[in-house]
Gaussian input, Z-matrix of N, CA and C with variables (Angstrom, degrees):
# hf/3-21g

backbone

0 1
 N
 C     1     B1
 C     2     B2     1     A1
 N     3     B3     2     A2     1     D1
 C     4     B4     3     A3     2     D2
 C     5     B5     4     A4     3     D3
 N     6     B6     5     A5     4     D4
 C     7     B7     6     A6     5     D5
 C     8     B8     7     A7     6     D6
 N     9     B9     8     A8     7     D7
 C    10    B10     9     A9     8     D8
 C    11    B11    10    A10     9     D9
 N    12    B12    11    A11    10    D10
 C    13    B13    12    A12    11    D11
 C    14    B14    13    A13    12    D12
 N    15    B15    14    A14    13    D13
 C    16    B16    15    A15    14    D14
 C    17    B17    16    A16    15    D15
 N    18    B18    17    A17    16    D16
 C    19    B19    18    A18    17    D17
 C    20    B20    19    A19    18    D18
 N    21    B21    20    A20    19    D19
 C    22    B22    21    A21    20    D20
 C    23    B23    22    A22    21    D21
 N    24    B24    23    A23    22    D22
 C    25    B25    24    A24    23    D23
 C    26    B26    25    A25    24    D24
 N    27    B27    26    A26    25    D25
 C    28    B28    27    A27    26    D26
 C    29    B29    28    A28    27    D27
 N    30    B30    29    A29    28    D28
 C    31    B31    30    A30    29    D29
 C    32    B32    31    A31    30    D30
 N    33    B33    32    A32    31    D31
 C    34    B34    33    A33    32    D32
 C    35    B35    34    A34    33    D33
 N    36    B36    35    A35    34    D34
 C    37    B37    36    A36    35    D35
 C    38    B38    37    A37    36    D36
 N    39    B39    38    A38    37    D37
 C    40    B40    39    A39    38    D38
 C    41    B41    40    A40    39    D39
 N    42    B42    41    A41    40    D40
 C    43    B43    42    A42    41    D41
 C    44    B44    43    A43    42    D42
 N    45    B45    44    A44    43    D43
 C    46    B46    45    A45    44    D44
 C    47    B47    46    A46    45    D45
 N    48    B48    47    A47    46    D46
 C    49    B49    48    A48    47    D47
 C    50    B50    49    A49    48    D48
 N    51    B51    50    A50    49    D49
 C    52    B52    51    A51    50    D50
 C    53    B53    52    A52    51    D51
 N    54    B54    53    A53    52    D52
 C    55    B55    54    A54    53    D53
 C    56    B56    55    A55    54    D54
 N    57    B57    56    A56    55    D55
 C    58    B58    57    A57    56    D56
 C    59    B59    58    A58    57    D57
 N    60    B60    59    A59    58    D58
 C    61    B61    60    A60    59    D59
 C    62    B62    61    A61    60    D60
 N    63    B63    62    A62    61    D61
 C    64    B64    63    A63    62    D62
 C    65    B65    64    A64    63    D63
 N    66    B66    65    A65    64    D64
 C    67    B67    66    A66    65    D65
 C    68    B68    67    A67    66    D66
 N    69    B69    68    A68    67    D67
 C    70    B70    69    A69    68    D68
 C    71    B71    70    A70    69    D69
 N    72    B72    71    A71    70    D70
 C    73    B73    72    A72    71    D71
 C    74    B74    73    A73    72    D72
 N    75    B75    74    A74    73    D73
 C    76    B76    75    A75    74    D74
 C    77    B77    76    A76    75    D75
 N    78    B78    77    A77    76    D76
 C    79    B79    78    A78    77    D77
 C    80    B80    79    A79    78    D78
 N    81    B81    80    A80    79    D79
 C    82    B82    81    A81    80    D80
 C    83    B83    82    A82    81    D81
 N    84    B84    83    A83    82    D82
 C    85    B85    84    A84    83    D83
 C    86    B86    85    A85    84    D84
 N    87    B87    86    A86    85    D85
 C    88    B88    87    A87    86    D86
 C    89    B89    88    A88    87    D87
 N    90    B90    89    A89    88    D88
 C    91    B91    90    A90    89    D89
 C    92    B92    91    A91    90    D90
 N    93    B93    92    A92    91    D91
 C    94    B94    93    A93    92    D92
 C    95    B95    94    A94    93    D93
 N    96    B96    95    A95    94    D94
 C    97    B97    96    A96    95    D95
 C    98    B98    97    A97    96    D96
 N    99    B99    98    A98    97    D97
 C   100   B100    99    A99    98    D98
 C   101   B101   100   A100    99    D99
 N   102   B102   101   A101   100   D100
 C   103   B103   102   A102   101   D101
 C   104   B104   103   A103   102   D102
 N   105   B105   104   A104   103   D103
 C   106   B106   105   A105   104   D104
 C   107   B107   106   A106   105   D105
 N   108   B108   107   A107   106   D106
 C   109   B109   108   A108   107   D107
 C   110   B110   109   A109   108   D108
 N   111   B111   110   A110   109   D109
 C   112   B112   111   A111   110   D110
 C   113   B113   112   A112   111   D111
 N   114   B114   113   A113   112   D112
 C   115   B115   114   A114   113   D113
 C   116   B116   115   A115   114   D114
 N   117   B117   116   A116   115   D115
 C   118   B118   117   A117   116   D116
 C   119   B119   118   A118   117   D117
 N   120   B120   119   A119   118   D118
 C   121   B121   120   A120   119   D119
 C   122   B122   121   A121   120   D120
 N   123   B123   122   A122   121   D121
 C   124   B124   123   A123   122   D122
 C   125   B125   124   A124   123   D123
 N   126   B126   125   A125   124   D124
 C   127   B127   126   A126   125   D125
 C   128   B128   127   A127   126   D126
 N   129   B129   128   A128   127   D127
 C   130   B130   129   A129   128   D128
 C   131   B131   130   A130   129   D129
 N   132   B132   131   A131   130   D130
 C   133   B133   132   A132   131   D131
 C   134   B134   133   A133   132   D132
 N   135   B135   134   A134   133   D133
 C   136   B136   135   A135   134   D134
 C   137   B137   136   A136   135   D135
 N   138   B138   137   A137   136   D136
 C   139   B139   138   A138   137   D137
 C   140   B140   139   A139   138   D138
 N   141   B141   140   A140   139   D139
 C   142   B142   141   A141   140   D140
 C   143   B143   142   A142   141   D141
 N   144   B144   143   A143   142   D142
 C   145   B145   144   A144   143   D143
 C   146   B146   145   A145   144   D144
 N   147   B147   146   A146   145   D145
 C   148   B148   147   A147   146   D146
 C   149   B149   148   A148   147   D147
 N   150   B150   149   A149   148   D148
 C   151   B151   150   A150   149   D149
 C   152   B152   151   A151   150   D150
 N   153   B153   152   A152   151   D151
 C   154   B154   153   A153   152   D152
 C   155   B155   154   A154   153   D153
 N   156   B156   155   A155   154   D154
 C   157   B157   156   A156   155   D155
 C   158   B158   157   A157   156   D156
 N   159   B159   158   A158   157   D157
 C   160   B160   159   A159   158   D158
 C   161   B161   160   A160   159   D159
 N   162   B162   161   A161   160   D160
 C   163   B163   162   A162   161   D161
 C   164   B164   163   A163   162   D162
 N   165   B165   164   A164   163   D163
 C   166   B166   165   A165   164   D164
 C   167   B167   166   A166   165   D165
 N   168   B168   167   A167   166   D166
 C   169   B169   168   A168   167   D167
 C   170   B170   169   A169   168   D168
 N   171   B171   170   A170   169   D169
 C   172   B172   171   A171   170   D170
 C   173   B173   172   A172   171   D171
 N   174   B174   173   A173   172   D172
 C   175   B175   174   A174   173   D173
 C   176   B176   175   A175   174   D174
 N   177   B177   176   A176   175   D175
 C   178   B178   177   A177   176   D176
 C   179   B179   178   A178   177   D177
 N   180   B180   179   A179   178   D178
 C   181   B181   180   A180   179   D179
 C   182   B182   181   A181   180   D180
 N   183   B183   182   A182   181   D181
 C   184   B184   183   A183   182   D182
 C   185   B185   184   A184   183   D183
 N   186   B186   185   A185   184   D184
 C   187   B187   186   A186   185   D185
 C   188   B188   187   A187   186   D186
 N   189   B189   188   A188   187   D187
 C   190   B190   189   A189   188   D188
 C   191   B191   190   A190   189   D189
 N   192   B192   191   A191   190   D190
 C   193   B193   192   A192   191   D191
 C   194   B194   193   A193   192   D192
 N   195   B195   194   A194   193   D193
 C   196   B196   195   A195   194   D194
 C   197   B197   196   A196   195   D195
 N   198   B198   197   A197   196   D196
 C   199   B199   198   A198   197   D197
 C   200   B200   199   A199   198   D198
 N   201   B201   200   A200   199   D199
 C   202   B202   201   A201   200   D200
 C   203   B203   202   A202   201   D201
 N   204   B204   203   A203   202   D202
 C   205   B205   204   A204   203   D203
 C   206   B206   205   A205   204   D204
 N   207   B207   206   A206   205   D205
 C   208   B208   207   A207   206   D206
 C   209   B209   208   A208   207   D207
 N   210   B210   209   A209   208   D208
 C   211   B211   210   A210   209   D209
 C   212   B212   211   A211   210   D210
 N   213   B213   212   A212   211   D211
 C   214   B214   213   A213   212   D212
 C   215   B215   214   A214   213   D213
 N   216   B216   215   A215   214   D214
 C   217   B217   216   A216   215   D215
 C   218   B218   217   A217   216   D216
 N   219   B219   218   A218   217   D217
 C   220   B220   219   A219   218   D218
 C   221   B221   220   A220   219   D219
 N   222   B222   221   A221   220   D220
 C   223   B223   222   A222   221   D221
 C   224   B224   223   A223   222   D222
 N   225   B225   224   A224   223   D223
 C   226   B226   225   A225   224   D224
 C   227   B227   226   A226   225   D225
 N   228   B228   227   A227   226   D226
 C   229   B229   228   A228   227   D227
 C   230   B230   229   A229   228   D228
 N   231   B231   230   A230   229   D229
 C   232   B232   231   A231   230   D230
 C   233   B233   232   A232   231   D231
 N   234   B234   233   A233   232   D232
 C   235   B235   234   A234   233   D233
 C   236   B236   235   A235   234   D234
 N   237   B237   236   A236   235   D235
 C   238   B238   237   A237   236   D236
 C   239   B239   238   A238   237   D237
 N   240   B240   239   A239   238   D238
 C   241   B241   240   A240   239   D239
 C   242   B242   241   A241   240   D240
 N   243   B243   242   A242   241   D241
 C   244   B244   243   A243   242   D242
 C   245   B245   244   A244   243   D243
 N   246   B246   245   A245   244   D244
 C   247   B247   246   A246   245   D245
 C   248   B248   247   A247   246   D246
 N   249   B249   248   A248   247   D247
 C   250   B250   249   A249   248   D248
 C   251   B251   250   A250   249   D249
 N   252   B252   251   A251   250   D250
 C   253   B253   252   A252   251   D251
 C   254   B254   253   A253   252   D252
 N   255   B255   254   A254   253   D253
 C   256   B256   255   A255   254   D254
 C   257   B257   256   A256   255   D255
 N   258   B258   257   A257   256   D256
 C   259   B259   258   A258   257   D257
 C   260   B260   259   A259   258   D258
 N   261   B261   260   A260   259   D259
 C   262   B262   261   A261   260   D260
 C   263   B263   262   A262   261   D261
 N   264   B264   263   A263   262   D262
 C   265   B265   264   A264   263   D263
 C   266   B266   265   A265   264   D264
 N   267   B267   266   A266   265   D265
 C   268   B268   267   A267   266   D266
 C   269   B269   268   A268   267   D267
 N   270   B270   269   A269   268   D268
 C   271   B271   270   A270   269   D269
 C   272   B272   271   A271   270   D270
 N   273   B273   272   A272   271   D271
 C   274   B274   273   A273   272   D272
 C   275   B275   274   A274   273   D273
 N   276   B276   275   A275   274   D274
 C   277   B277   276   A276   275   D275
 C   278   B278   277   A277   276   D276
 N   279   B279   278   A278   277   D277
 C   280   B280   279   A279   278   D278
 C   281   B281   280   A280   279   D279
 N   282   B282   281   A281   280   D280
 C   283   B283   282   A282   281   D281
 C   284   B284   283   A283   282   D282
 N   285   B285   284   A284   283   D283
 C   286   B286   285   A285   284   D284
 C   287   B287   286   A286   285   D285
 N   288   B288   287   A287   286   D286
 C   289   B289   288   A288   287   D287
 C   290   B290   289   A289   288   D288
 N   291   B291   290   A290   289   D289
 C   292   B292   291   A291   290   D290
 C   293   B293   292   A292   291   D291
 N   294   B294   293   A293   292   D292
 C   295   B295   294   A294   293   D293
 C   296   B296   295   A295   294   D294
 N   297   B297   296   A296   295   D295
 C   298   B298   297   A297   296   D296
 C   299   B299   298   A298   297   D297
 N   300   B300   299   A299   298   D298
 C   301   B301   300   A300   299   D299
 C   302   B302   301   A301   300   D300

   B1=1.4645
   B2=1.5225
   B3=1.2798
   B4=1.4769
   B5=1.5710
   B6=1.3360
   B7=1.4428
   B8=1.5151
   B9=1.3261
   B10=1.4729
   B11=1.5349
   B12=1.2830
   B13=1.5211
   B14=1.5034
   B15=1.3780
   B16=1.4485
   B17=1.5217
   B18=1.3473
   B19=1.4743
   B20=1.5442
   B21=1.3518
   B22=1.4296
   B23=1.4787
   B24=1.3381
   B25=1.4570
   B26=1.5555
   B27=1.3420
   B28=1.4719
   B29=1.5099
   B30=1.3119
   B31=1.5090
   B32=1.5254
   B33=1.3140
   B34=1.5141
   B35=1.5283
   B36=1.3099
   B37=1.4776
   B38=1.5284
   B39=1.3477
   B40=1.4105
   B41=1.5478
   B42=1.3115
   B43=1.4666
   B44=1.5149
   B45=1.3577
   B46=1.4260
   B47=1.5114
   B48=1.3251
   B49=1.4396
   B50=1.5442
   B51=1.3481
   B52=1.4368
   B53=1.5276
   B54=1.3029
   B55=1.4475
   B56=1.5187
   B57=1.3096
   B58=1.4295
   B59=1.5210
   B60=1.3260
   B61=1.4798
   B62=1.4973
   B63=1.3419
   B64=1.4843
   B65=1.5205
   B66=1.3309
   B67=1.4509
   B68=1.5227
   B69=1.3387
   B70=1.4541
   B71=1.4811
   B72=1.3403
   B73=1.4711
   B74=1.5201
   B75=1.3514
   B76=1.4369
   B77=1.5984
   B78=1.3440
   B79=1.4538
   B80=1.5579
   B81=1.3179
   B82=1.4599
   B83=1.5402
   B84=1.2689
   B85=1.5235
   B86=1.5157
   B87=1.3180
   B88=1.4796
   B89=1.4986
   B90=1.3843
   B91=1.4463
   B92=1.4948
   B93=1.3345
   B94=1.5097
   B95=1.5496
   B96=1.2918
   B97=1.4483
   B98=1.5344
   B99=1.3073
   B100=1.4787
   B101=1.5723
   B102=1.3297
   B103=1.4963
   B104=1.5276
   B105=1.3169
   B106=1.4982
   B107=1.4978
   B108=1.3178
   B109=1.4530
   B110=1.5037
   B111=1.2897
   B112=1.4757
   B113=1.5285
   B114=1.3396
   B115=1.4634
   B116=1.5134
   B117=1.3186
   B118=1.4995
   B119=1.5423
   B120=1.3189
   B121=1.4637
   B122=1.5589
   B123=1.3072
   B124=1.4727
   B125=1.5575
   B126=1.3292
   B127=1.4779
   B128=1.5164
   B129=1.3913
   B130=1.4631
   B131=1.4968
   B132=1.3323
   B133=1.4262
   B134=1.5726
   B135=1.2846
   B136=1.4410
   B137=1.4853
   B138=1.3299
   B139=1.4470
   B140=1.5128
   B141=1.3291
   B142=1.4657
   B143=1.5319
   B144=1.3027
   B145=1.4281
   B146=1.5538
   B147=1.3504
   B148=1.4607
   B149=1.5251
   B150=1.3479
   B151=1.4436
   B152=1.5294
   B153=1.3289
   B154=1.4803
   B155=1.5180
   B156=1.3459
   B157=1.4160
   B158=1.5583
   B159=1.3213
   B160=1.4653
   B161=1.5268
   B162=1.3042
   B163=1.4672
   B164=1.5080
   B165=1.2880
   B166=1.4755
   B167=1.5271
   B168=1.2973
   B169=1.4918
   B170=1.5635
   B171=1.3335
   B172=1.4243
   B173=1.5301
   B174=1.3447
   B175=1.4493
   B176=1.5481
   B177=1.3265
   B178=1.5059
   B179=1.5528
   B180=1.3248
   B181=1.4777
   B182=1.5482
   B183=1.2954
   B184=1.4478
   B185=1.5405
   B186=1.3042
   B187=1.4401
   B188=1.5447
   B189=1.3045
   B190=1.4515
   B191=1.5819
   B192=1.3098
   B193=1.4551
   B194=1.5455
   B195=1.3082
   B196=1.4480
   B197=1.6121
   B198=1.3067
   B199=1.4823
   B200=1.5432
   B201=1.2914
   B202=1.4336
   B203=1.5160
   B204=1.3486
   B205=1.4823
   B206=1.5221
   B207=1.2952
   B208=1.4605
   B209=1.5571
   B210=1.2997
   B211=1.4552
   B212=1.5344
   B213=1.3297
   B214=1.4509
   B215=1.5403
   B216=1.3135
   B217=1.4447
   B218=1.5423
   B219=1.3199
   B220=1.5192
   B221=1.5195
   B222=1.3398
   B223=1.4638
   B224=1.5400
   B225=1.3237
   B226=1.4693
   B227=1.5051
   B228=1.3319
   B229=1.3898
   B230=1.5439
   B231=1.2943
   B232=1.4802
   B233=1.5132
   B234=1.3421
   B235=1.4716
   B236=1.5034
   B237=1.3029
   B238=1.4326
   B239=1.5264
   B240=1.3230
   B241=1.4525
   B242=1.5445
   B243=1.3142
   B244=1.4782
   B245=1.5298
   B246=1.2987
   B247=1.4584
   B248=1.5220
   B249=1.3541
   B250=1.5212
   B251=1.5026
   B252=1.2855
   B253=1.4872
   B254=1.5193
   B255=1.3109
   B256=1.4397
   B257=1.4710
   B258=1.3471
   B259=1.4580
   B260=1.5268
   B261=1.3139
   B262=1.4704
   B263=1.5946
   B264=1.3143
   B265=1.4671
   B266=1.5374
   B267=1.3192
   B268=1.4598
   B269=1.5049
   B270=1.2826
   B271=1.4564
   B272=1.4745
   B273=1.3580
   B274=1.4343
   B275=1.5258
   B276=1.3008
   B277=1.4650
   B278=1.5223
   B279=1.2848
   B280=1.4345
   B281=1.5785
   B282=1.3292
   B283=1.4965
   B284=1.4773
   B285=1.3283
   B286=1.4855
   B287=1.5240
   B288=1.3366
   B289=1.4587
   B290=1.4731
   B291=1.3298
   B292=1.4550
   B293=1.5162
   B294=1.3144
   B295=1.4711
   B296=1.5102
   B297=1.2787
   B298=1.4277
   B299=1.5137
   B300=1.3185
   B301=1.4852
   B302=1.4561
   A1=108.24
   A2=116.77
   A3=121.90
   A4=106.76
   A5=113.80
   A6=121.31
   A7=108.20
   A8=120.55
   A9=118.48
   A10=110.67
   A11=115.40
   A12=119.79
   A13=109.92
   A14=119.05
   A15=119.34
   A16=112.05
   A17=116.06
   A18=117.54
   A19=107.68
   A20=118.64
   A21=120.88
   A22=114.25
   A23=114.15
   A24=120.82
   A25=110.79
   A26=114.63
   A27=118.96
   A28=110.93
   A29=115.40
   A30=118.23
   A31=111.78
   A32=116.24
   A33=121.19
   A34=107.23
   A35=118.67
   A36=120.60
   A37=111.29
   A38=116.37
   A39=120.99
   A40=112.30
   A41=116.37
   A42=120.43
   A43=111.31
   A44=116.35
   A45=120.74
   A46=113.07
   A47=120.72
   A48=124.04
   A49=109.63
   A50=117.98
   A51=117.88
   A52=112.91
   A53=115.38
   A54=119.81
   A55=113.93
   A56=116.44
   A57=124.22
   A58=110.72
   A59=119.21
   A60=122.04
   A61=111.47
   A62=118.24
   A63=119.15
   A64=113.82
   A65=121.29
   A66=118.06
   A67=114.36
   A68=118.58
   A69=121.80
   A70=110.68
   A71=117.60
   A72=119.21
   A73=110.24
   A74=116.47
   A75=120.95
   A76=110.92
   A77=114.90
   A78=120.16
   A79=110.62
   A80=114.67
   A81=118.39
   A82=111.06
   A83=117.16
   A84=120.84
   A85=109.73
   A86=118.23
   A87=121.16
   A88=114.62
   A89=115.28
   A90=118.76
   A91=113.86
   A92=118.63
   A93=121.19
   A94=110.16
   A95=119.18
   A96=121.93
   A97=110.36
   A98=115.70
   A99=121.26
   A100=109.31
   A101=118.09
   A102=120.53
   A103=112.36
   A104=116.29
   A105=118.96
   A106=111.97
   A107=119.91
   A108=123.36
   A109=111.63
   A110=117.68
   A111=122.21
   A112=110.40
   A113=115.13
   A114=120.28
   A115=112.13
   A116=115.38
   A117=119.69
   A118=108.43
   A119=117.01
   A120=119.66
   A121=110.26
   A122=116.90
   A123=121.23
   A124=110.40
   A125=114.84
   A126=118.33
   A127=112.70
   A128=113.41
   A129=118.24
   A130=110.96
   A131=118.52
   A132=120.73
   A133=109.94
   A134=118.73
   A135=119.67
   A136=112.48
   A137=117.53
   A138=122.11
   A139=112.07
   A140=115.30
   A141=119.39
   A142=112.95
   A143=117.63
   A144=120.97
   A145=109.76
   A146=115.20
   A147=118.39
   A148=113.60
   A149=115.76
   A150=118.98
   A151=111.63
   A152=118.46
   A153=121.68
   A154=109.37
   A155=117.70
   A156=121.54
   A157=110.63
   A158=116.54
   A159=122.33
   A160=110.17
   A161=118.18
   A162=122.94
   A163=111.46
   A164=115.99
   A165=120.59
   A166=110.43
   A167=116.58
   A168=120.73
   A169=110.16
   A170=116.26
   A171=122.13
   A172=113.70
   A173=114.66
   A174=119.68
   A175=113.20
   A176=114.04
   A177=121.81
   A178=111.69
   A179=112.95
   A180=119.42
   A181=106.83
   A182=117.58
   A183=123.50
   A184=112.79
   A185=118.18
   A186=121.16
   A187=107.68
   A188=118.17
   A189=123.68
   A190=109.03
   A191=114.19
   A192=120.13
   A193=111.68
   A194=118.02
   A195=123.12
   A196=109.23
   A197=114.43
   A198=117.40
   A199=110.71
   A200=117.56
   A201=121.63
   A202=112.99
   A203=116.32
   A204=119.46
   A205=110.23
   A206=118.26
   A207=121.27
   A208=108.91
   A209=121.01
   A210=122.79
   A211=110.00
   A212=116.26
   A213=121.10
   A214=110.40
   A215=115.81
   A216=119.45
   A217=110.53
   A218=116.73
   A219=121.18
   A220=109.96
   A221=117.68
   A222=119.66
   A223=109.51
   A224=116.30
   A225=119.88
   A226=110.11
   A227=119.80
   A228=123.06
   A229=111.97
   A230=116.43
   A231=122.25
   A232=110.35
   A233=117.19
   A234=122.46
   A235=110.05
   A236=118.53
   A237=122.35
   A238=112.39
   A239=115.63
   A240=119.81
   A241=111.70
   A242=117.47
   A243=122.35
   A244=108.22
   A245=117.26
   A246=120.87
   A247=114.13
   A248=112.71
   A249=116.77
   A250=112.92
   A251=118.80
   A252=122.34
   A253=114.42
   A254=116.99
   A255=119.44
   A256=115.97
   A257=118.42
   A258=121.71
   A259=111.76
   A260=114.02
   A261=119.63
   A262=111.38
   A263=116.19
   A264=119.40
   A265=111.14
   A266=119.05
   A267=121.69
   A268=112.69
   A269=116.15
   A270=120.38
   A271=115.85
   A272=116.96
   A273=122.22
   A274=111.62
   A275=116.75
   A276=119.19
   A277=112.01
   A278=115.43
   A279=120.25
   A280=105.90
   A281=117.97
   A282=121.41
   A283=113.44
   A284=118.40
   A285=122.75
   A286=110.51
   A287=119.64
   A288=122.89
   A289=112.78
   A290=118.54
   A291=120.94
   A292=110.46
   A293=118.38
   A294=121.15
   A295=112.55
   A296=115.83
   A297=122.26
   A298=116.98
   A299=116.24
   A300=121.59
   A301=110.68
   D1=130.15
   D2=-176.95
   D3=-92.52
   D4=137.02
   D5=177.91
   D6=-100.02
   D7=110.51
   D8=175.00
   D9=-72.28
   D10=168.30
   D11=-176.62
   D12=-62.56
   D13=-29.01
   D14=-179.16
   D15=-67.84
   D16=-25.89
   D17=179.84
   D18=-73.92
   D19=-39.08
   D20=173.72
   D21=-61.26
   D22=-38.87
   D23=177.39
   D24=-61.68
   D25=-42.14
   D26=178.93
   D27=-67.52
   D28=-42.08
   D29=177.73
   D30=-60.43
   D31=-41.73
   D32=-179.02
   D33=-66.36
   D34=-45.99
   D35=-179.95
   D36=-62.08
   D37=-41.10
   D38=179.14
   D39=-66.23
   D40=-38.82
   D41=179.18
   D42=-64.38
   D43=-41.81
   D44=179.57
   D45=-69.06
   D46=-46.07
   D47=-178.07
   D48=-70.11
   D49=-39.01
   D50=177.41
   D51=-71.72
   D52=-36.14
   D53=178.05
   D54=-65.01
   D55=-22.19
   D56=179.04
   D57=-63.95
   D58=-24.22
   D59=179.19
   D60=-81.96
   D61=-21.00
   D62=-174.79
   D63=-57.59
   D64=-47.29
   D65=-178.31
   D66=-61.99
   D67=-35.20
   D68=178.49
   D69=-69.68
   D70=-42.60
   D71=179.34
   D72=-64.36
   D73=-43.62
   D74=-179.25
   D75=-61.46
   D76=-47.27
   D77=-178.18
   D78=-62.80
   D79=-41.77
   D80=-178.91
   D81=-70.43
   D82=-37.88
   D83=178.14
   D84=-66.19
   D85=-42.62
   D86=179.82
   D87=-69.22
   D88=-44.98
   D89=-174.03
   D90=-94.42
   D91=-16.49
   D92=179.94
   D93=63.29
   D94=17.80
   D95=179.61
   D96=-98.63
   D97=115.55
   D98=-169.94
   D99=-124.20
   D100=2.30
   D101=-176.49
   D102=-54.30
   D103=-39.57
   D104=-173.27
   D105=-88.78
   D106=4.89
   D107=176.08
   D108=-95.47
   D109=122.49
   D110=-178.15
   D111=-76.29
   D112=122.71
   D113=176.46
   D114=-61.24
   D115=-44.51
   D116=-177.35
   D117=-63.67
   D118=-38.13
   D119=179.22
   D120=-64.00
   D121=-43.61
   D122=178.17
   D123=-58.45
   D124=-47.51
   D125=-179.33
   D126=-61.12
   D127=-46.14
   D128=-178.12
   D129=-66.97
   D130=-38.90
   D131=-178.78
   D132=-69.67
   D133=-37.69
   D134=175.79
   D135=-63.21
   D136=-43.21
   D137=176.89
   D138=-61.91
   D139=-46.50
   D140=-179.19
   D141=-65.51
   D142=-41.88
   D143=179.81
   D144=-68.06
   D145=-38.04
   D146=174.79
   D147=-59.59
   D148=-39.15
   D149=177.38
   D150=-69.70
   D151=-38.00
   D152=174.46
   D153=-60.39
   D154=-40.13
   D155=-179.51
   D156=-62.57
   D157=-47.28
   D158=176.27
   D159=-59.53
   D160=-46.11
   D161=176.43
   D162=-55.89
   D163=-46.70
   D164=-178.85
   D165=-63.51
   D166=-37.84
   D167=177.44
   D168=-66.05
   D169=-41.45
   D170=-178.67
   D171=-62.38
   D172=-39.86
   D173=-178.81
   D174=-98.83
   D175=5.70
   D176=177.96
   D177=54.59
   D178=44.63
   D179=177.06
   D180=-99.89
   D181=92.63
   D182=-169.05
   D183=-66.16
   D184=-28.41
   D185=177.04
   D186=-67.70
   D187=-40.91
   D188=179.14
   D189=-65.46
   D190=-44.85
   D191=179.01
   D192=-61.90
   D193=-47.97
   D194=-176.44
   D195=-64.27
   D196=-47.03
   D197=-177.03
   D198=-65.77
   D199=-40.56
   D200=-175.90
   D201=-76.94
   D202=-32.82
   D203=173.90
   D204=-65.04
   D205=-43.52
   D206=179.44
   D207=-70.23
   D208=-38.27
   D209=179.36
   D210=-65.57
   D211=-39.75
   D212=-177.85
   D213=-64.43
   D214=-40.13
   D215=176.53
   D216=-61.01
   D217=-47.07
   D218=-179.62
   D219=-62.40
   D220=-50.36
   D221=-173.14
   D222=-70.09
   D223=-35.00
   D224=175.01
   D225=-63.09
   D226=-36.20
   D227=175.45
   D228=-63.45
   D229=-42.29
   D230=174.52
   D231=-59.55
   D232=-46.06
   D233=178.86
   D234=-61.05
   D235=-44.54
   D236=178.91
   D237=-61.65
   D238=-42.43
   D239=177.67
   D240=-67.55
   D241=-36.37
   D242=177.63
   D243=-61.70
   D244=-45.73
   D245=-179.82
   D246=-69.63
   D247=-37.94
   D248=-179.59
   D249=-75.27
   D250=-44.71
   D251=-174.20
   D252=-97.35
   D253=-4.22
   D254=-178.04
   D255=-80.02
   D256=-3.74
   D257=179.42
   D258=81.38
   D259=-173.06
   D260=-173.12
   D261=-68.16
   D262=-19.50
   D263=-176.95
   D264=-97.29
   D265=8.00
   D266=-173.88
   D267=-57.16
   D268=-35.80
   D269=-177.52
   D270=-86.69
   D271=-4.83
   D272=-179.43
   D273=-96.14
   D274=147.99
   D275=179.05
   D276=-67.93
   D277=140.40
   D278=177.19
   D279=-84.96
   D280=125.74
   D281=-178.88
   D282=-47.08
   D283=-38.76
   D284=-176.66
   D285=-71.08
   D286=-15.66
   D287=177.25
   D288=-87.80
   D289=-11.84
   D290=-174.60
   D291=-77.35
   D292=148.80
   D293=177.25
   D294=-58.83
   D295=144.33
   D296=179.90
   D297=80.46
   D298=5.58
   D299=179.18
   D300=-103.94

C-alpha cells in the first residue's frame, strides 16, 4: 500500500494534536488535582472525538482513526480522573461555570 504525502501530513497533525494532551494527563495523574478541569468539556470532547473516530473508520482514513483513537484514550483518562479525584461533587456543575455568573 502506498502512502501519499497527505497521509503523512495527517499522521503528523494527529501526532501533534494528540500529543498535546499528554502533559495535562501526566500532570493530573501525578498531582490528582482536577478542580480546574471542566467535566462538561471532558464529556463533550470524548463524544466529539468518538464521532471523529467513527467517521474515520467509515471513510477508511487511517490517520484520522489513529489520531482519534489515541486522543480518546487520553481524554477518557482525564474524564476518569476528574470523576475519581473530583470528590462527591465532581458530577455536579460548579456555580461559577454556569452562564451569567
